[in-house]
N, C-alpha and C positions, 0 to 999 in steps of 0.2 A: 557172689556170695551175699546172702541176705543177713539180716540182723539175728534171726533165730539160729542160723548156722554158726555165726560168730560166737554167740552166747554158749552154744553147745560145745564148741572147741575150747572156749575159756573155762568152762566147768570141768571138762575132762583134763585139761592142762593143770588146773588147780588141784585136782584129786591126784593125778599121777606125779606131778613135779613137787607139789607141796607149797605152802604159803611162803616159806623163807626164800626159796630159789626162784619163784615165779617172776618177781620183778627183774632179776638179772637175765632170765631166759627171754622175757618179753623185750628187754632192751636189745639183746643180741638178735632176736628174731626181727625186730623193727629195723635194725641196722642192715641185715641181709635183705629184707624186703625193699628198703630204700636203694641199696646197691642194684638189686634186680630191676627196679623201676628205672633207675638212671641208665642201666645197660640197655633195657628195652627202648628207652627214648633215643639213645644214641644209635641203636641199630635201625630204628624207624627213620631217623633223620638221614642216616647213610643210604638207606634204600630209596628214600625220596630224592636224595641228591643224585644217586645213580640214574633214577628214572628221568630226572630233569636233564642230566648229562646225555642220556640216550636220545631224548627228544631233541636236544640241541644239536647232537651229531647228525640226526636225521634231517633236521632243517638245514644244517650246513651242507650236507651231501646234496640235497635238492637245490640249494642255491648254487653250489659248484657246478651241477649239471646244467642249470640255466645259464650260468656264466660261460661255460664251455660252448653251449649252443649259440649264445650271443657272439662269442669270439669268432666262431666259425662263420656265422652270418656276416659279421663285419669284414672278416678276411675275404670272403667270397665277393662281397660288394666292392671292396677295395681293389681286388684283382680285376673285376669287370670294369671298374672306372679307369684303372690304369691301362687296360687294354684299349678302351675307347679313346683315352687321351693319346696313346701312342698312335692309333690309327688317324686321329685328327691331326697330330703333329706331322705324320707322314704325308697326309693329304696337303697340309699347309706347305710343307717343304716342296712337294711336287708343283704346287701352284706357284710358289715363289720362283722356282726354276723356270717355269714357262714364261713368267713376266719379265725376266731379266734380259737385257739386250745381248749379253754374252750367250745366252741359251739359244737365241735365234741363229747366231753365227757358228755355233758348235756343230761339228760334223763328226760322226764316228770315224775311227781310223780306216775302216774298209772303204768308206766313201771318199776319204781324202786320197787314199792310194789310187782309187779308180779315176779320180779327177786328174791326179798327177800323170797317170799313165796316158790318159786321153790327151792331155796337154802336150806331153812329150811326143806322142805319136803325131799330133797335129803339127808341132814344130819341125819334126823330122820330115814330114810330107811337104811342108812349105819350103824348107831349106833344100829339099831335093828338087822342087819345081823351079827354084830361082836359078840354079846353074843351067837347067834345060832351057829356060826362057832366055837367058843371056846368050846361050849358044845359038838360038834361033835368030836372034837379032843381029 
């Protein structure tokens, strides 16, 4: 509103309301205009606050996605490192078994049984030959 429009409204109000009631009406009108301005300022601040909150939520969402991606990457790397460490430990255990003296003397049960059977059959054969040799002499 320009100055001429305000002057026109003031002249019409003076004619319609009258000079006695015009100051009271002007005060009341000013009071309502002030309330309206405060209300508009409050609404504007609320809208700006909501816009900032939406922007912050969007930034938080992006950060959460990046954090989840980073967690997955770290988890995958940890699993691969753990897998490599387990394979290295297993290789080290096998190498340490080969280096111990007990490992050289260790025979699986099937080999032990086969050796015992061959020893017992050799003993049986030698004991059978002894009486025959004594009988010949």
